GURO-519119 format. One record per residue (C-alpha): residue in one letter; residue number from 1; y, z, x. Coordinates in pm, whole numbers, plus 50000, padded with zeros to 5 digits. Example, Ala and Ser with C-alpha at 12.3 -4.5 7.8 and 13.67 -1.06 7.14 Angstrom:
// residues 2
+------+------+-------+-------+-------+
: resn : resi :    yy :    zz :    xx :
+------+------+-------+-------+-------+
:    a :    1 : 49550 : 50780 : 51230 :
:    s :    2 : 49894 : 50714 : 51367 :
+------+------+-------+-------+-------+
END
This chain:
// residues 269
+------+------+-------+-------+-------+
: resn : resi :    yy :    zz :    xx :
+------+------+-------+-------+-------+
:    m :    1 : 50000 : 50000 : 50000 :
:    s :    2 : 50339 : 49903 : 50140 :
:    l :    3 : 50606 : 50161 : 50208 :
:    f :    4 : 50827 : 49995 : 49945 :
:    f :    5 : 50577 : 50045 : 49661 :
:    l :    6 : 50498 : 50396 : 49783 :
:    l :    7 : 50867 : 50487 : 49758 :
:    i :    8 : 50880 : 50339 : 49408 :
:    l :    9 : 50581 : 50548 : 49300 :
:    i :   10 : 50735 : 50861 : 49449 :
:    g :   11 : 51063 : 50787 : 49269 :
:    v :   12 : 50884 : 50737 : 48937 :
:    a :   13 : 50684 : 51055 : 48988 :
:    i :   14 : 51000 : 51253 : 49062 :
:    f :   15 : 51170 : 51110 : 48752 :
:    f :   16 : 50885 : 51205 : 48519 :
:    y :   17 : 50850 : 51547 : 48681 :
:    r :   18 : 51217 : 51618 : 48623 :
:    q :   19 : 51186 : 51506 : 48261 :
:    w :   20 : 50881 : 51728 : 48215 :
:    a :   21 : 51053 : 52023 : 48383 :
:    k :   22 : 51361 : 51975 : 48166 :
:    k :   23 : 51148 : 51968 : 47852 :
:    q :   24 : 50957 : 52282 : 47958 :
:    h :   25 : 51284 : 52462 : 48035 :
:    r :   26 : 51415 : 52371 : 47691 :
:    l :   27 : 51096 : 52494 : 47520 :
:    t :   28 : 51110 : 52818 : 47716 :
:    l :   29 : 51467 : 52880 : 47604 :
:    l :   30 : 51387 : 52798 : 47241 :
:    r :   31 : 51104 : 53052 : 47246 :
:    s :   32 : 51308 : 53323 : 47416 :
:    r :   33 : 51480 : 53619 : 47254 :
:    i :   34 : 51826 : 53753 : 47319 :
:    t :   35 : 51874 : 54109 : 47448 :
:    d :   36 : 51944 : 54413 : 47233 :
:    h :   37 : 52291 : 54424 : 47385 :
:    q :   38 : 52355 : 54063 : 47283 :
:    r :   39 : 52231 : 54138 : 46929 :
:    d :   40 : 52480 : 54424 : 46905 :
:    v :   41 : 52765 : 54202 : 47021 :
:    i :   42 : 52671 : 53924 : 46779 :
:    g :   43 : 52633 : 54172 : 46493 :
:    r :   44 : 52991 : 54287 : 46550 :
:    c :   45 : 53144 : 53945 : 46616 :
:    v :   46 : 52953 : 53737 : 46358 :
:    p :   47 : 52872 : 53969 : 46065 :
:    m :   48 : 52723 : 53677 : 45872 :
:    v :   49 : 52405 : 53721 : 46077 :
:    h :   50 : 52327 : 54038 : 45883 :
:    k :   51 : 52266 : 53822 : 45574 :
:    i :   52 : 52023 : 53583 : 45745 :
:    p :   53 : 51658 : 53625 : 45639 :
:    t :   54 : 51428 : 53765 : 45907 :
:    e :   55 : 51232 : 53441 : 45932 :
:    f :   56 : 51534 : 53271 : 46090 :
:    h :   57 : 51615 : 53538 : 46349 :
:    r :   58 : 51381 : 53410 : 46617 :
:    p :   59 : 51474 : 53039 : 46593 :
:    l :   60 : 51843 : 53132 : 46584 :
:    e :   61 : 51810 : 53339 : 46900 :
:    g :   62 : 51626 : 53059 : 47078 :
:    k :   63 : 51897 : 52810 : 46983 :
:    i :   64 : 52166 : 53053 : 47105 :
:    n :   65 : 51994 : 53078 : 47442 :
:    l :   66 : 51965 : 52698 : 47463 :
:    f :   67 : 52332 : 52659 : 47371 :
:    l :   68 : 52448 : 52909 : 47633 :
:    d :   69 : 52235 : 52736 : 47897 :
:    q :   70 : 52365 : 52389 : 47811 :
:    v :   71 : 52731 : 52445 : 47724 :
:    t :   72 : 53007 : 52572 : 47953 :
:    m :   73 : 53295 : 52750 : 47778 :
:    v :   74 : 53627 : 52713 : 47955 :
:    g :   75 : 53944 : 52909 : 47881 :
:    y :   76 : 54290 : 52748 : 47888 :
:    h :   77 : 54647 : 52880 : 47898 :
:    g :   78 : 54535 : 53189 : 48086 :
:    l :   79 : 54250 : 53279 : 47851 :
:    e :   80 : 53959 : 53454 : 48023 :
:    v :   81 : 53635 : 53372 : 47844 :
:    t :   82 : 53436 : 53687 : 47768 :
:    e :   83 : 53077 : 53748 : 47666 :
:    e :   84 : 53194 : 53821 : 47313 :
:    m :   85 : 53362 : 53480 : 47291 :
:    e :   86 : 53058 : 53297 : 47422 :
:    l :   87 : 52815 : 53475 : 47191 :
:    s :   88 : 53041 : 53443 : 46886 :
:    i :   89 : 53095 : 53069 : 46928 :
:    a :   90 : 52734 : 52996 : 47026 :
:    t :   91 : 52599 : 53190 : 46728 :
:    q :   92 : 52826 : 53021 : 46476 :
:    a :   93 : 52744 : 52677 : 46619 :
:    c :   94 : 52371 : 52750 : 46602 :
:    l :   95 : 52382 : 52868 : 46239 :
:    l :   96 : 52406 : 52501 : 46141 :
:    v :   97 : 52094 : 52398 : 46331 :
:    m :   98 : 51876 : 52710 : 46331 :
:    n :   99 : 51626 : 52557 : 46087 :
:    t :  100 : 51644 : 52189 : 46180 :
:    d :  101 : 51547 : 51961 : 46468 :
:    a :  102 : 51910 : 51851 : 46502 :
:    w :  103 : 52088 : 51946 : 46823 :
:    y :  104 : 52416 : 51895 : 47007 :
:    d :  105 : 52251 : 51683 : 47274 :
:    t :  106 : 52566 : 51541 : 47432 :
:    l :  107 : 52780 : 51856 : 47420 :
:    t :  108 : 52841 : 52022 : 47757 :
:    t :  109 : 53185 : 52182 : 47719 :
:    v :  110 : 53374 : 52398 : 47471 :
:    m :  111 : 53743 : 52434 : 47552 :
:    i :  112 : 53899 : 52757 : 47423 :
:    y :  113 : 54271 : 52820 : 47378 :
:    p :  114 : 54416 : 53164 : 47296 :
:    g :  115 : 54564 : 53034 : 46969 :
:    a :  116 : 54657 : 52710 : 46796 :
:    f :  117 : 54721 : 52425 : 47036 :
:    k :  118 : 54910 : 52096 : 47036 :
:    s :  119 : 54719 : 51770 : 47017 :
:    k :  120 : 54836 : 51410 : 47029 :
:    t :  121 : 54691 : 51155 : 46790 :
:    a :  122 : 54750 : 50781 : 46803 :
:    r :  123 : 54795 : 50562 : 46496 :
:    h :  124 : 54744 : 50187 : 46527 :
:    d :  125 : 54931 : 49944 : 46303 :
:    g :  126 : 54860 : 49598 : 46435 :
:    f :  127 : 55005 : 49587 : 46786 :
:    v :  128 : 55217 : 49897 : 46725 :
:    v :  129 : 55077 : 50232 : 46841 :
:    t :  130 : 55250 : 50549 : 46722 :
:    e :  131 : 55173 : 50885 : 46880 :
:    k :  132 : 55208 : 51203 : 46680 :
:    e :  133 : 55186 : 51559 : 46810 :
:    t :  134 : 55019 : 51807 : 46576 :
:    v :  135 : 54925 : 52173 : 46598 :
:    r :  136 : 54553 : 52234 : 46555 :
:    t :  137 : 54308 : 52522 : 46547 :
:    g :  138 : 54010 : 52305 : 46642 :
:    e :  139 : 53901 : 51957 : 46742 :
:    s :  140 : 53568 : 51782 : 46781 :
:    w :  141 : 53528 : 51477 : 47001 :
:    n :  142 : 53241 : 51234 : 46967 :
:    r :  143 : 52984 : 51336 : 47233 :
:    g :  144 : 53203 : 51640 : 47312 :
:    p :  145 : 53396 : 51842 : 47395 :
:    v :  146 : 53473 : 52083 : 47112 :
:    i :  147 : 53817 : 52246 : 47135 :
:    l :  148 : 53884 : 52578 : 46962 :
:    s :  149 : 54154 : 52839 : 46908 :
:    w :  150 : 53995 : 53175 : 46987 :
:    t :  151 : 54223 : 53362 : 46745 :
:    h :  152 : 54115 : 53140 : 46457 :
:    s :  153 : 53752 : 53127 : 46571 :
:    n :  154 : 53734 : 53505 : 46580 :
:    d :  155 : 53915 : 53553 : 46249 :
:    g :  156 : 53691 : 53295 : 46082 :
:    a :  157 : 53377 : 53468 : 46203 :
:    l :  158 : 53489 : 53815 : 46095 :
:    d :  159 : 53589 : 53707 : 45742 :
:    t :  160 : 53265 : 53574 : 45596 :
:    g :  161 : 53385 : 53499 : 45244 :
:    d :  162 : 53709 : 53302 : 45258 :
:    g :  163 : 53550 : 52962 : 45319 :
:    d :  164 : 53763 : 52914 : 45631 :
:    n :  165 : 53568 : 52896 : 45957 :
:    v :  166 : 53694 : 52668 : 46233 :
:    v :  167 : 53375 : 52691 : 46441 :
:    l :  168 : 53151 : 52590 : 46151 :
:    h :  169 : 53402 : 52316 : 46069 :
:    e :  170 : 53415 : 52162 : 46417 :
:    f :  171 : 53041 : 52184 : 46472 :
:    a :  172 : 52986 : 52020 : 46133 :
:    h :  173 : 53183 : 51731 : 46283 :
:    q :  174 : 52947 : 51738 : 46583 :
:    l :  175 : 52649 : 51704 : 46348 :
:    d :  176 : 52825 : 51425 : 46158 :
:    e :  177 : 52902 : 51244 : 46486 :
:    r :  178 : 52535 : 51232 : 46585 :
:    s :  179 : 52508 : 50918 : 46369 :
:    g :  180 : 52765 : 50745 : 46592 :
:    r :  181 : 53084 : 50848 : 46418 :
:    a :  182 : 53218 : 51118 : 46190 :
:    d :  183 : 53227 : 50972 : 45840 :
:    g :  184 : 53040 : 51212 : 45613 :
:    a :  185 : 52711 : 51029 : 45668 :
:    p :  186 : 52517 : 51243 : 45917 :
:    i :  187 : 52162 : 51180 : 46031 :
:    l :  188 : 51969 : 51321 : 45739 :
:    r :  189 : 51662 : 51540 : 45748 :
:    r :  190 : 51333 : 51353 : 45762 :
:    g :  191 : 51241 : 51251 : 45407 :
:    q :  192 : 51593 : 51304 : 45272 :
:    d :  193 : 51707 : 51003 : 45070 :
:    f :  194 : 52031 : 50844 : 45191 :
:    s :  195 : 52112 : 50673 : 44860 :
:    t :  196 : 52096 : 51011 : 44684 :
:    w :  197 : 52312 : 51169 : 44956 :
:    e :  198 : 52569 : 50891 : 44923 :
:    t :  199 : 52584 : 50908 : 44543 :
:    v :  200 : 52615 : 51287 : 44534 :
:    f :  201 : 52856 : 51304 : 44827 :
:    l :  202 : 53098 : 51043 : 44695 :
:    a :  203 : 53099 : 51189 : 44344 :
:    a :  204 : 53174 : 51539 : 44477 :
:    f :  205 : 53447 : 51403 : 44704 :
:    d :  206 : 53611 : 51220 : 44414 :
:    r :  207 : 53607 : 51536 : 44201 :
:    l :  208 : 53771 : 51739 : 44478 :
:    d :  209 : 54030 : 51466 : 44537 :
:    d :  210 : 54109 : 51454 : 44165 :
:    r :  211 : 54149 : 51831 : 44134 :
:    v :  212 : 54368 : 51849 : 44444 :
:    s :  213 : 54589 : 51564 : 44323 :
:    r :  214 : 54635 : 51744 : 43989 :
:    g :  215 : 54708 : 52079 : 44153 :
:    l :  216 : 54398 : 52245 : 44008 :
:    p :  217 : 54210 : 52529 : 44182 :
:    t :  218 : 53912 : 52429 : 44396 :
:    v :  219 : 53618 : 52610 : 44554 :
:    m :  220 : 53642 : 52395 : 44865 :
:    d :  221 : 53961 : 52390 : 45069 :
:    a :  222 : 54197 : 52111 : 44967 :
:    y :  223 : 54182 : 51972 : 45321 :
:    g :  224 : 53840 : 51835 : 45230 :
:    a :  225 : 54014 : 51573 : 45015 :
:    e :  226 : 54171 : 51414 : 45327 :
:    n :  227 : 53874 : 51185 : 45394 :
:    h :  228 : 53495 : 51181 : 45397 :
:    q :  229 : 53455 : 51337 : 45739 :
:    e :  230 : 53676 : 51634 : 45649 :
:    f :  231 : 53501 : 51670 : 45316 :
:    f :  232 : 53170 : 51709 : 45497 :
:    a :  233 : 53309 : 51965 : 45742 :
:    v :  234 : 53483 : 52167 : 45472 :
:    g :  235 : 53167 : 52144 : 45262 :
:    v :  236 : 52964 : 52301 : 45542 :
:    e :  237 : 53219 : 52583 : 45579 :
:    t :  238 : 53200 : 52652 : 45207 :
:    f :  239 : 52820 : 52623 : 45204 :
:    f :  240 : 52791 : 52914 : 45446 :
:    e :  241 : 53085 : 53128 : 45339 :
:    r :  242 : 53104 : 53072 : 44961 :
:    p :  243 : 52756 : 52946 : 44878 :
:    n :  244 : 52728 : 53083 : 44525 :
:    e :  245 : 53064 : 52940 : 44423 :
:    l :  246 : 52980 : 52601 : 44574 :
:    k :  247 : 52639 : 52598 : 44405 :
:    r :  248 : 52800 : 52664 : 44066 :
:    a :  249 : 53081 : 52413 : 44113 :
:    e :  250 : 52884 : 52135 : 44286 :
:    p :  251 : 52511 : 52204 : 44241 :
:    a :  252 : 52396 : 51858 : 44350 :
:    f :  253 : 52614 : 51861 : 44663 :
:    y :  254 : 52497 : 52212 : 44746 :
:    e :  255 : 52137 : 52097 : 44711 :
:    q :  256 : 52196 : 51807 : 44950 :
:    l :  257 : 52349 : 52036 : 45212 :
:    s :  258 : 52064 : 52281 : 45160 :
:    e :  259 : 51810 : 52007 : 45226 :
:    l :  260 : 52002 : 51874 : 45526 :
:    l :  261 : 52031 : 52214 : 45698 :
:    g :  262 : 51705 : 52363 : 45570 :
:    l :  263 : 51888 : 52670 : 45440 :
:    d :  264 : 51978 : 52832 : 45108 :
:    p :  265 : 52257 : 53084 : 45177 :
:    a :  266 : 52313 : 53138 : 44803 :
:    s :  267 : 51981 : 53326 : 44806 :
:    w :  268 : 52073 : 53550 : 45101 :
:    v :  269 : 52142 : 53908 : 44998 :
+------+------+-------+-------+-------+
END
């Protein structure tokens, strides 16, 4: 055997070994538990976990460990990232995927600001590009990163019933973007019918848009009427934080989210 082909074989062997090792490392993390100290921190920072049925505790902890291993959290504007911040954000992000095969495969960085931050958005009108500076509490970029205000992330986690949670919102965008773009049409659970999702989703969006335009009260935040991608993200926030109200107001939409995420928070005591 020539040296050239021997080097090729060695290269192929190294590639497959690294893939195997990466897969084994991932499986080890998914099967691992967090420490008692970490449970105490999460219990204080993300009180929603106290409602989660016992059957989901182990998979949630494994996903948290995988998230912390994969994602680097970086503070900006002088913010020092603490263990509490990392565990709070990781736990909230993993609530969405604790009972599914979905994962944030391309996410490697979460950028954390002390409070709301300024962001520039570009609007294209033919050959004319207009930039606008807005103040935001969170942003999700396709394939990462996720950008968060810690003040709002912390407040959203501590208040579990107001339907306002920036971490759930931005990571709902991450799930939506797994299909290639954020448009309210995420990759559905195996066996979930897209035509049913589309019909239910669009009807619920239209009802929210109509109520907002007429100044009527809504279970979901009015921001969900902006477009389909925001409707999905706001829907996920409401699904976790006001599940009983959402189930009464939009039972079919609730059922679709329940099937997508493999969860039924309206039944959690």
